[in-house]
Residue, then its C-alpha position, 0 to 999 in steps of 0.5 A: m060828147t060821149l060819156e067816155s070823153s066826159f070822164s077823159v075830160f073831167a079827170n084831165v081837169i082834176i089832175v091839171g087843177g092839181m098840178v097847178f095847185y101843187g105848183f103854186a104851193l112849190f112857188a109859195e114855199y120858194f118865196a116864204t123862205g127867201r134862200w134862192a139857192k137852196n130853193v132853186t129845185g123848188l122853184l124849177a119843180a114849180l115851173g115845171m109843173l105849171v108848164l106840164a099843166a098848160a101842156l096838158i090843158l092845151t088838147p083839143q078835147n079840153a079846148e071843146v070844153i074851154v070853148r063851151l065854158a066861154r060861151t057860159r057866164a063862168s068868166v063873170v063868176l071867175v072874176w068875181i072869185s078872183t077879186a074876192l081872193l084878191l080882197a082877202a089876200i089885201t085884208a090879210f096883209g093889212i091885218i099881218t102888218y098891223s098886228k106885227p107892231l102890236r105884238l112887238w109893243h106887247e112883247r116889249k111891255i111884257e119884257r119891261d114887266l118882267n125886268r121890274e121884278r128882277p133885283k138890280i145887281p151891281 
């Protein structure tokens, strides 16, 4: 592989990575709001970005690089990174789920304390 093609492949990887990241960001925005009618354009844009990223990554030059990476231990590293991110997501979900009832309990307690100080007017 020549120096020119190395730069080309590196630039493609950076662009595809950015597109995948942006596509997933659009997906996250779509699912975070929950109003599909308003966000259907975001969903379609995210799908379009992901399909475009897949189309750009499936070129002969990039396939060479993928074959080279497949011969290394990169897949093992990616599995460990994926596992760590999934565990982080599970942990974040647990923290959010556990902290919400505590926050609500604390807000109710503050409200009760504030109501005790108010005079009762019949």
